[in-house]
Every structure is written in C-alpha cells, then in structure tokens.
Backbone as XML, in Angstrom:
<?xml version="1.0"?>
<chain id="A" units="angstrom">
  <residue number="1" name="UNK">
    <atom name="N" x="0.842" y="-1.185" z="0.000"/>
    <atom name="CA" x="0.000" y="0.000" z="0.000"/>
    <atom name="C" x="0.883" y="1.243" z="0.000"/>
  </residue>
  <residue number="2" name="UNK">
    <atom name="N" x="0.609" y="2.163" z="-0.907"/>
    <atom name="CA" x="1.355" y="3.411" z="-1.006"/>
    <atom name="C" x="0.754" y="4.428" z="-0.042"/>
  </residue>
  <residue number="3" name="UNK">
    <atom name="N" x="1.617" y="5.027" z="0.768"/>
    <atom name="CA" x="1.166" y="6.056" z="1.703"/>
    <atom name="C" x="0.820" y="7.323" z="0.930"/>
  </residue>
  <residue number="4" name="UNK">
    <atom name="N" x="-0.237" y="8.034" z="1.338"/>
    <atom name="CA" x="-0.580" y="9.283" z="0.652"/>
    <atom name="C" x="0.455" y="10.368" z="0.944"/>
  </residue>
  <residue number="5" name="UNK">
    <atom name="N" x="0.608" y="11.274" z="-0.014"/>
    <atom name="CA" x="1.521" y="12.403" z="0.163"/>
    <atom name="C" x="0.868" y="13.441" z="1.071"/>
  </residue>
  <residue number="6" name="UNK">
    <atom name="N" x="1.712" y="14.141" z="1.832"/>
    <atom name="CA" x="1.240" y="15.154" z="2.774"/>
    <atom name="C" x="1.881" y="16.491" z="2.419"/>
  </residue>
  <residue number="7" name="UNK">
    <atom name="N" x="1.069" y="17.535" z="2.357"/>
    <atom name="CA" x="1.566" y="18.884" z="2.082"/>
    <atom name="C" x="2.382" y="19.385" z="3.271"/>
  </residue>
  <residue number="8" name="UNK">
    <atom name="N" x="3.582" y="19.932" z="2.983"/>
    <atom name="CA" x="4.429" y="20.454" z="4.063"/>
    <atom name="C" x="4.750" y="21.932" z="3.901"/>
  </residue>
  <residue number="9" name="UNK">
    <atom name="N" x="4.299" y="22.552" z="2.815"/>
    <atom name="CA" x="4.514" y="23.988" z="2.648"/>
    <atom name="C" x="4.618" y="24.387" z="1.195"/>
  </residue>
  <residue number="10" name="UNK">
    <atom name="N" x="4.684" y="25.691" z="0.984"/>
    <atom name="CA" x="4.850" y="26.230" z="-0.363"/>
    <atom name="C" x="6.309" y="26.213" z="-0.775"/>
  </residue>
  <residue number="11" name="UNK">
    <atom name="N" x="6.538" y="26.128" z="-2.056"/>
    <atom name="CA" x="7.895" y="26.077" z="-2.606"/>
    <atom name="C" x="8.772" y="27.203" z="-2.059"/>
  </residue>
  <residue number="12" name="UNK">
    <atom name="N" x="8.239" y="28.399" z="-1.959"/>
    <atom name="CA" x="9.000" y="29.573" z="-1.502"/>
    <atom name="C" x="9.430" y="29.475" z="-0.041"/>
  </residue>
  <residue number="13" name="UNK">
    <atom name="N" x="8.822" y="28.582" z="0.727"/>
    <atom name="CA" x="9.175" y="28.413" z="2.143"/>
    <atom name="C" x="10.461" y="27.610" z="2.336"/>
  </residue>
  <residue number="14" name="UNK">
    <atom name="N" x="11.017" y="27.084" z="1.248"/>
    <atom name="CA" x="12.209" y="26.245" z="1.319"/>
    <atom name="C" x="13.338" y="26.925" z="0.545"/>
  </residue>
  <residue number="15" name="UNK">
    <atom name="N" x="14.210" y="27.655" z="1.249"/>
    <atom name="CA" x="15.287" y="28.393" z="0.578"/>
    <atom name="C" x="16.280" y="27.468" z="-0.127"/>
  </residue>
  <residue number="16" name="UNK">
    <atom name="N" x="16.768" y="27.937" z="-1.247"/>
    <atom name="CA" x="17.776" y="27.217" z="-2.030"/>
    <atom name="C" x="19.016" y="26.931" z="-1.193"/>
  </residue>
  <residue number="17" name="UNK">
    <atom name="N" x="19.469" y="25.675" z="-1.183"/>
    <atom name="CA" x="20.715" y="25.308" z="-0.521"/>
    <atom name="C" x="20.678" y="25.296" z="0.991"/>
  </residue>
  <residue number="18" name="UNK">
    <atom name="N" x="19.484" y="25.325" z="1.577"/>
    <atom name="CA" x="19.347" y="25.301" z="3.037"/>
    <atom name="C" x="18.380" y="24.202" z="3.446"/>
  </residue>
  <residue number="19" name="UNK">
    <atom name="N" x="18.440" y="23.830" z="4.704"/>
    <atom name="CA" x="17.511" y="22.854" z="5.246"/>
    <atom name="C" x="16.385" y="23.537" z="5.999"/>
  </residue>
  <residue number="20" name="UNK">
    <atom name="N" x="15.221" y="22.925" z="5.963"/>
    <atom name="CA" x="14.058" y="23.409" z="6.703"/>
    <atom name="C" x="13.449" y="22.219" z="7.424"/>
  </residue>
  <residue number="21" name="UNK">
    <atom name="N" x="13.199" y="22.357" z="8.718"/>
    <atom name="CA" x="12.608" y="21.267" z="9.492"/>
    <atom name="C" x="11.089" y="21.343" z="9.395"/>
  </residue>
  <residue number="22" name="UNK">
    <atom name="N" x="10.461" y="20.202" z="9.111"/>
    <atom name="CA" x="9.005" y="20.090" z="9.080"/>
    <atom name="C" x="8.598" y="18.866" z="9.893"/>
  </residue>
  <residue number="23" name="UNK">
    <atom name="N" x="7.343" y="18.827" z="10.284"/>
    <atom name="CA" x="6.777" y="17.654" z="10.955"/>
    <atom name="C" x="6.085" y="16.794" z="9.906"/>
  </residue>
  <residue number="24" name="UNK">
    <atom name="N" x="6.377" y="15.500" z="9.915"/>
    <atom name="CA" x="5.753" y="14.574" z="8.982"/>
    <atom name="C" x="5.685" y="13.205" z="9.631"/>
  </residue>
  <residue number="25" name="UNK">
    <atom name="N" x="4.519" y="12.619" z="9.639"/>
    <atom name="CA" x="4.339" y="11.267" z="10.169"/>
    <atom name="C" x="4.839" y="11.158" z="11.610"/>
  </residue>
  <residue number="26" name="UNK">
    <atom name="N" x="4.651" y="12.237" z="12.389"/>
    <atom name="CA" x="5.056" y="12.239" z="13.793"/>
    <atom name="C" x="6.543" y="12.395" z="14.017"/>
  </residue>
  <residue number="27" name="UNK">
    <atom name="N" x="7.280" y="12.749" z="12.977"/>
    <atom name="CA" x="8.738" y="12.894" z="13.073"/>
    <atom name="C" x="9.183" y="14.253" z="12.561"/>
  </residue>
  <residue number="28" name="UNK">
    <atom name="N" x="10.388" y="14.654" z="13.006"/>
    <atom name="CA" x="11.017" y="15.845" z="12.454"/>
    <atom name="C" x="11.787" y="15.426" z="11.201"/>
  </residue>
  <residue number="29" name="UNK">
    <atom name="N" x="11.489" y="16.101" z="10.092"/>
    <atom name="CA" x="12.106" y="15.797" z="8.804"/>
    <atom name="C" x="12.810" y="17.049" z="8.296"/>
  </residue>
  <residue number="30" name="UNK">
    <atom name="N" x="14.011" y="16.870" z="7.758"/>
    <atom name="CA" x="14.759" y="17.965" z="7.146"/>
    <atom name="C" x="14.490" y="17.944" z="5.645"/>
  </residue>
  <residue number="31" name="UNK">
    <atom name="N" x="13.995" y="19.071" z="5.125"/>
    <atom name="CA" x="13.716" y="19.193" z="3.694"/>
    <atom name="C" x="14.741" y="20.152" z="3.093"/>
  </residue>
  <residue number="32" name="UNK">
    <atom name="N" x="15.323" y="19.753" z="1.965"/>
    <atom name="CA" x="16.354" y="20.538" z="1.299"/>
    <atom name="C" x="15.945" y="20.801" z="-0.140"/>
  </residue>
  <residue number="33" name="UNK">
    <atom name="N" x="16.255" y="22.009" z="-0.604"/>
    <atom name="CA" x="15.962" y="22.387" z="-1.985"/>
    <atom name="C" x="17.274" y="22.663" z="-2.705"/>
  </residue>
  <residue number="34" name="UNK">
    <atom name="N" x="17.418" y="22.050" z="-3.873"/>
    <atom name="CA" x="18.582" y="22.285" z="-4.723"/>
    <atom name="C" x="18.062" y="22.499" z="-6.136"/>
  </residue>
  <residue number="35" name="UNK">
    <atom name="N" x="17.958" y="23.752" z="-6.550"/>
    <atom name="CA" x="17.358" y="24.065" z="-7.845"/>
    <atom name="C" x="15.898" y="23.670" z="-7.842"/>
  </residue>
  <residue number="36" name="UNK">
    <atom name="N" x="15.521" y="22.831" z="-8.793"/>
    <atom name="CA" x="14.137" y="22.357" z="-8.873"/>
    <atom name="C" x="13.910" y="21.065" z="-8.101"/>
  </residue>
  <residue number="37" name="UNK">
    <atom name="N" x="14.963" y="20.533" z="-7.514"/>
    <atom name="CA" x="14.868" y="19.260" z="-6.791"/>
    <atom name="C" x="14.685" y="19.487" z="-5.293"/>
  </residue>
  <residue number="38" name="UNK">
    <atom name="N" x="13.889" y="18.611" z="-4.678"/>
    <atom name="CA" x="13.685" y="18.629" z="-3.235"/>
    <atom name="C" x="14.071" y="17.266" z="-2.677"/>
  </residue>
  <residue number="39" name="UNK">
    <atom name="N" x="14.661" y="17.278" z="-1.494"/>
    <atom name="CA" x="15.099" y="16.058" z="-0.813"/>
    <atom name="C" x="14.608" y="16.117" z="0.627"/>
  </residue>
  <residue number="40" name="UNK">
    <atom name="N" x="14.328" y="14.970" z="1.200"/>
    <atom name="CA" x="13.866" y="14.921" z="2.588"/>
    <atom name="C" x="14.486" y="13.723" z="3.297"/>
  </residue>
  <residue number="41" name="UNK">
    <atom name="N" x="15.029" y="13.994" z="4.486"/>
    <atom name="CA" x="15.625" y="12.944" z="5.319"/>
    <atom name="C" x="15.219" y="13.197" z="6.764"/>
  </residue>
  <residue number="42" name="UNK">
    <atom name="N" x="15.322" y="12.156" z="7.586"/>
    <atom name="CA" x="15.051" y="12.380" z="8.998"/>
    <atom name="C" x="16.013" y="13.449" z="9.503"/>
  </residue>
  <residue number="43" name="UNK">
    <atom name="N" x="15.550" y="14.275" z="10.418"/>
    <atom name="CA" x="16.303" y="15.447" z="10.856"/>
    <atom name="C" x="17.380" y="15.129" z="11.884"/>
  </residue>
  <residue number="44" name="UNK">
    <atom name="N" x="17.437" y="13.919" z="12.368"/>
    <atom name="CA" x="18.351" y="13.557" z="13.458"/>
    <atom name="C" x="19.532" y="12.746" z="12.938"/>
  </residue>
  <residue number="45" name="UNK">
    <atom name="N" x="20.737" y="13.290" z="13.089"/>
    <atom name="CA" x="21.940" y="12.557" z="12.699"/>
    <atom name="C" x="22.067" y="11.312" z="13.577"/>
  </residue>
  <residue number="46" name="UNK">
    <atom name="N" x="22.299" y="10.138" z="12.980"/>
    <atom name="CA" x="22.395" y="8.918" z="13.776"/>
    <atom name="C" x="23.651" y="8.840" z="14.647"/>
  </residue>
  <residue number="47" name="UNK">
    <atom name="N" x="24.603" y="9.718" z="14.430"/>
    <atom name="CA" x="25.831" y="9.703" z="15.225"/>
    <atom name="C" x="25.544" y="10.163" z="16.650"/>
  </residue>
  <residue number="48" name="UNK">
    <atom name="N" x="25.109" y="11.435" z="16.815"/>
    <atom name="CA" x="24.801" y="11.941" z="18.153"/>
    <atom name="C" x="23.577" y="12.846" z="18.180"/>
  </residue>
  <residue number="49" name="UNK">
    <atom name="N" x="22.736" y="12.753" z="17.154"/>
    <atom name="CA" x="21.456" y="13.450" z="17.177"/>
    <atom name="C" x="21.452" y="14.878" z="16.681"/>
  </residue>
  <residue number="50" name="UNK">
    <atom name="N" x="22.501" y="15.314" z="16.018"/>
    <atom name="CA" x="22.547" y="16.688" z="15.503"/>
    <atom name="C" x="21.423" y="16.955" z="14.515"/>
  </residue>
  <residue number="51" name="UNK">
    <atom name="N" x="20.902" y="18.201" z="14.484"/>
    <atom name="CA" x="19.800" y="18.551" z="13.580"/>
    <atom name="C" x="20.304" y="18.762" z="12.150"/>
  </residue>
  <residue number="52" name="UNK">
    <atom name="N" x="20.040" y="17.822" z="11.272"/>
    <atom name="CA" x="20.544" y="17.907" z="9.905"/>
    <atom name="C" x="19.987" y="19.108" z="9.150"/>
  </residue>
  <residue number="53" name="UNK">
    <atom name="N" x="18.812" y="19.601" z="9.538"/>
    <atom name="CA" x="18.252" y="20.779" z="8.865"/>
    <atom name="C" x="19.135" y="22.007" z="9.052"/>
  </residue>
  <residue number="54" name="UNK">
    <atom name="N" x="20.005" y="21.996" z="10.056"/>
    <atom name="CA" x="20.944" y="23.102" z="10.286"/>
    <atom name="C" x="22.293" y="22.865" z="9.613"/>
  </residue>
  <residue number="55" name="UNK">
    <atom name="N" x="22.430" y="21.756" z="8.916"/>
    <atom name="CA" x="23.709" y="21.386" z="8.318"/>
    <atom name="C" x="24.008" y="22.109" z="7.021"/>
  </residue>
  <residue number="56" name="UNK">
    <atom name="N" x="25.261" y="22.074" z="6.635"/>
    <atom name="CA" x="25.734" y="22.646" z="5.378"/>
    <atom name="C" x="25.366" y="21.697" z="4.240"/>
  </residue>
  <residue number="57" name="UNK">
    <atom name="N" x="24.871" y="22.266" z="3.138"/>
    <atom name="CA" x="24.459" y="21.474" z="1.987"/>
    <atom name="C" x="25.415" y="21.734" z="0.828"/>
  </residue>
  <residue number="58" name="UNK">
    <atom name="N" x="25.890" y="20.659" z="0.211"/>
    <atom name="CA" x="26.707" y="20.732" z="-0.999"/>
    <atom name="C" x="26.154" y="19.727" z="-1.995"/>
  </residue>
  <residue number="59" name="UNK">
    <atom name="N" x="25.631" y="20.240" z="-3.097"/>
    <atom name="CA" x="25.020" y="19.414" z="-4.138"/>
    <atom name="C" x="23.970" y="18.500" z="-3.524"/>
  </residue>
  <residue number="60" name="UNK">
    <atom name="N" x="24.199" y="17.180" z="-3.504"/>
    <atom name="CA" x="23.195" y="16.267" z="-2.933"/>
    <atom name="C" x="23.690" y="15.654" z="-1.626"/>
  </residue>
  <residue number="61" name="UNK">
    <atom name="N" x="24.478" y="16.419" z="-0.870"/>
    <atom name="CA" x="24.960" y="15.962" z="0.439"/>
    <atom name="C" x="24.638" y="16.995" z="1.505"/>
  </residue>
  <residue number="62" name="UNK">
    <atom name="N" x="24.410" y="16.509" z="2.719"/>
    <atom name="CA" x="24.260" y="17.390" z="3.875"/>
    <atom name="C" x="25.291" y="16.957" z="4.909"/>
  </residue>
  <residue number="63" name="UNK">
    <atom name="N" x="25.864" y="17.951" z="5.590"/>
    <atom name="CA" x="26.875" y="17.708" z="6.615"/>
    <atom name="C" x="26.286" y="18.055" z="7.975"/>
  </residue>
  <residue number="64" name="UNK">
    <atom name="N" x="26.323" y="17.121" z="8.907"/>
    <atom name="CA" x="25.809" y="17.363" z="10.249"/>
    <atom name="C" x="26.536" y="18.571" z="10.851"/>
  </residue>
  <residue number="65" name="UNK">
    <atom name="N" x="25.778" y="19.506" z="11.445"/>
    <atom name="CA" x="26.406" y="20.707" z="12.005"/>
    <atom name="C" x="27.233" y="20.437" z="13.255"/>
  </residue>
  <residue number="66" name="UNK">
    <atom name="N" x="27.076" y="19.283" z="13.883"/>
    <atom name="CA" x="27.805" y="19.008" z="15.117"/>
    <atom name="C" x="29.185" y="18.418" z="14.868"/>
  </residue>
  <residue number="67" name="UNK">
    <atom name="N" x="29.280" y="17.425" z="13.991"/>
    <atom name="CA" x="30.561" y="16.741" z="13.804"/>
    <atom name="C" x="30.945" y="16.549" z="12.338"/>
  </residue>
  <residue number="68" name="UNK">
    <atom name="N" x="30.172" y="17.126" z="11.424"/>
    <atom name="CA" x="30.521" y="17.087" z="10.012"/>
    <atom name="C" x="30.250" y="15.792" z="9.282"/>
  </residue>
  <residue number="69" name="UNK">
    <atom name="N" x="29.501" y="14.874" z="9.888"/>
    <atom name="CA" x="29.186" y="13.627" z="9.195"/>
    <atom name="C" x="28.406" y="13.956" z="7.925"/>
  </residue>
  <residue number="70" name="UNK">
    <atom name="N" x="28.792" y="13.331" z="6.810"/>
    <atom name="CA" x="28.193" y="13.611" z="5.503"/>
    <atom name="C" x="27.215" y="12.509" z="5.105"/>
  </residue>
  <residue number="71" name="UNK">
    <atom name="N" x="26.006" y="12.939" z="4.692"/>
    <atom name="CA" x="24.978" y="11.999" z="4.246"/>
    <atom name="C" x="24.496" y="12.382" z="2.852"/>
  </residue>
  <residue number="72" name="UNK">
    <atom name="N" x="24.289" y="11.366" z="2.025"/>
    <atom name="CA" x="23.754" y="11.562" z="0.680"/>
    <atom name="C" x="22.247" y="11.792" z="0.803"/>
  </residue>
  <residue number="73" name="UNK">
    <atom name="N" x="21.764" y="12.898" z="0.253"/>
    <atom name="CA" x="20.342" y="13.222" z="0.366"/>
    <atom name="C" x="19.458" y="12.320" z="-0.487"/>
  </residue>
  <residue number="74" name="UNK">
    <atom name="N" x="20.022" y="11.649" z="-1.467"/>
    <atom name="CA" x="19.212" y="10.774" z="-2.315"/>
    <atom name="C" x="19.061" y="9.372" z="-1.747"/>
  </residue>
  <residue number="75" name="UNK">
    <atom name="N" x="20.072" y="8.914" z="-0.996"/>
    <atom name="CA" x="20.039" y="7.542" z="-0.463"/>
    <atom name="C" x="19.988" y="7.482" z="1.060"/>
  </residue>
  <residue number="76" name="UNK">
    <atom name="N" x="20.404" y="8.560" z="1.723"/>
    <atom name="CA" x="20.486" y="8.576" z="3.182"/>
    <atom name="C" x="21.767" y="7.973" z="3.726"/>
  </residue>
  <residue number="77" name="UNK">
    <atom name="N" x="22.633" y="7.478" z="2.851"/>
    <atom name="CA" x="23.848" y="6.794" z="3.292"/>
    <atom name="C" x="24.941" y="7.768" z="3.713"/>
  </residue>
  <residue number="78" name="UNK">
    <atom name="N" x="25.702" y="7.373" z="4.729"/>
    <atom name="CA" x="26.884" y="8.125" z="5.150"/>
    <atom name="C" x="27.927" y="7.988" z="4.050"/>
  </residue>
  <residue number="79" name="UNK">
    <atom name="N" x="28.756" y="9.016" z="3.875"/>
    <atom name="CA" x="29.728" y="9.005" z="2.780"/>
    <atom name="C" x="30.769" y="7.895" z="2.892"/>
  </residue>
  <residue number="80" name="UNK">
    <atom name="N" x="31.091" y="7.442" z="4.116"/>
    <atom name="CA" x="32.131" y="6.425" z="4.285"/>
    <atom name="C" x="31.687" y="5.220" z="5.121"/>
  </residue>
  <residue number="81" name="UNK">
    <atom name="N" x="30.723" y="5.420" z="5.984"/>
    <atom name="CA" x="30.278" y="4.355" z="6.891"/>
    <atom name="C" x="28.923" y="3.838" z="6.433"/>
  </residue>
  <residue number="82" name="UNK">
    <atom name="N" x="28.925" y="2.760" z="5.683"/>
    <atom name="CA" x="27.708" y="2.234" z="5.087"/>
    <atom name="C" x="26.609" y="1.865" z="6.061"/>
  </residue>
  <residue number="83" name="UNK">
    <atom name="N" x="26.966" y="1.547" z="7.304"/>
    <atom name="CA" x="25.941" y="1.140" z="8.265"/>
    <atom name="C" x="25.327" y="2.329" z="9.000"/>
  </residue>
  <residue number="84" name="UNK">
    <atom name="N" x="25.787" y="3.536" z="8.719"/>
    <atom name="CA" x="25.266" y="4.741" z="9.367"/>
    <atom name="C" x="24.439" y="5.499" z="8.331"/>
  </residue>
  <residue number="85" name="UNK">
    <atom name="N" x="23.110" y="5.425" z="8.455"/>
    <atom name="CA" x="22.220" y="6.009" z="7.455"/>
    <atom name="C" x="21.105" y="6.809" z="8.120"/>
  </residue>
  <residue number="86" name="UNK">
    <atom name="N" x="20.518" y="7.712" z="7.338"/>
    <atom name="CA" x="19.305" y="8.402" z="7.762"/>
    <atom name="C" x="18.186" y="7.972" z="6.825"/>
  </residue>
  <residue number="87" name="UNK">
    <atom name="N" x="16.984" y="7.927" z="7.347"/>
    <atom name="CA" x="15.839" y="7.535" z="6.535"/>
    <atom name="C" x="15.519" y="8.642" z="5.540"/>
  </residue>
  <residue number="88" name="UNK">
    <atom name="N" x="15.195" y="8.251" z="4.309"/>
    <atom name="CA" x="14.828" y="9.216" z="3.281"/>
    <atom name="C" x="13.323" y="9.160" z="3.021"/>
  </residue>
  <residue number="89" name="UNK">
    <atom name="N" x="12.816" y="10.257" z="2.492"/>
    <atom name="CA" x="11.402" y="10.380" z="2.143"/>
    <atom name="C" x="11.305" y="10.955" z="0.740"/>
  </residue>
  <residue number="90" name="UNK">
    <atom name="N" x="10.237" y="10.629" z="0.042"/>
    <atom name="CA" x="10.001" y="11.212" z="-1.273"/>
    <atom name="C" x="9.516" y="12.643" z="-1.081"/>
  </residue>
  <residue number="91" name="UNK">
    <atom name="N" x="10.111" y="13.570" z="-1.821"/>
    <atom name="CA" x="9.720" y="14.978" z="-1.771"/>
    <atom name="C" x="9.488" y="15.449" z="-3.201"/>
  </residue>
  <residue number="92" name="UNK">
    <atom name="N" x="8.371" y="16.131" z="-3.422"/>
    <atom name="CA" x="8.078" y="16.619" z="-4.768"/>
    <atom name="C" x="7.203" y="17.864" z="-4.689"/>
  </residue>
  <residue number="93" name="UNK">
    <atom name="N" x="7.167" y="18.597" z="-5.801"/>
    <atom name="CA" x="6.388" y="19.831" z="-5.894"/>
    <atom name="C" x="5.284" y="19.641" z="-6.918"/>
  </residue>
  <residue number="94" name="UNK">
    <atom name="N" x="4.104" y="20.096" z="-6.538"/>
    <atom name="CA" x="2.975" y="20.081" z="-7.458"/>
    <atom name="C" x="2.223" y="21.391" z="-7.286"/>
  </residue>
  <residue number="95" name="UNK">
    <atom name="N" x="2.093" y="22.149" z="-8.364"/>
    <atom name="CA" x="1.408" y="23.448" z="-8.334"/>
    <atom name="C" x="1.959" y="24.365" z="-7.251"/>
  </residue>
  <residue number="96" name="UNK">
    <atom name="N" x="3.278" y="24.386" z="-7.080"/>
    <atom name="CA" x="3.920" y="25.286" z="-6.128"/>
    <atom name="C" x="3.882" y="24.835" z="-4.681"/>
  </residue>
  <residue number="97" name="UNK">
    <atom name="N" x="3.349" y="23.642" z="-4.428"/>
    <atom name="CA" x="3.257" y="23.106" z="-3.074"/>
    <atom name="C" x="4.192" y="21.910" z="-2.937"/>
  </residue>
  <residue number="98" name="UNK">
    <atom name="N" x="4.911" y="21.849" z="-1.807"/>
    <atom name="CA" x="5.843" y="20.753" z="-1.552"/>
    <atom name="C" x="5.121" y="19.661" z="-0.768"/>
  </residue>
  <residue number="99" name="UNK">
    <atom name="N" x="5.285" y="18.428" z="-1.213"/>
    <atom name="CA" x="4.670" y="17.268" z="-0.579"/>
    <atom name="C" x="5.745" y="16.263" z="-0.184"/>
  </residue>
  <residue number="100" name="UNK">
    <atom name="N" x="5.473" y="15.515" z="0.879"/>
    <atom name="CA" x="6.327" y="14.406" z="1.296"/>
    <atom name="C" x="5.501" y="13.139" z="1.355"/>
  </residue>
  <residue number="101" name="UNK">
    <atom name="N" x="6.172" y="12.025" z="1.103"/>
    <atom name="CA" x="5.548" y="10.718" z="1.317"/>
    <atom name="C" x="6.652" y="9.736" z="1.665"/>
  </residue>
  <residue number="102" name="UNK">
    <atom name="N" x="6.260" y="8.635" z="2.273"/>
    <atom name="CA" x="7.235" y="7.579" z="2.550"/>
    <atom name="C" x="7.601" y="6.937" z="1.227"/>
  </residue>
  <residue number="103" name="UNK">
    <atom name="N" x="8.865" y="6.571" z="1.076"/>
    <atom name="CA" x="9.299" y="5.963" z="-0.189"/>
    <atom name="C" x="8.985" y="4.490" z="-0.201"/>
  </residue>
</chain>
C-alpha cells in the first residue's frame, strides 16, 4: 500500500541550498531544496542526534552541524560508513506546493 503524500509547505518556504525542518508522520524531517529538486531525510543525525536541517548542503549531500558527518540526500547513506544512514522520504512539488511521502 502506497502512503498518501502530505503537504508540508509552499515552494518559496524552502530556501535554495538550506535545510528546513518540518513535521511529517510524527517525526522531524529535514527538507532541502537544490534548484528544482527537493530532498527529505530524517532530521536527526544517527551519530549523536545533531539537527541535519541546520547542516551545510553541498550538491546532494548534507553535513551534520555538530561533527561534520556527511549523508547523501538521495540515499540517506553516510559518505564512508555504510551502516550509518538516515531515513529518506520522497519529496516533490505540485502546483507550487511541496509534498512528502514515505518511499
């Protein structure tokens, strides 16, 4: 069964190259915008819980603001430690509105 998509805000509410924390499915989710693409991952770094929405974004990677751990926004995988991952969510825009759903 496919989970329905949930509206999380207007496109303009998500600044280019920055993270924005939203509530989705009872969790804090970090949403990132890169050009026309949107990415969403759980907001909590699995290392020590740093807020990924406050992290530095480079292309399709986010760096935890606490210790610099790098995660791929498309897969959720850590850049070097394969067993350290964040959950990813589908993020898309329709008619200027950003939606999230479980992948």
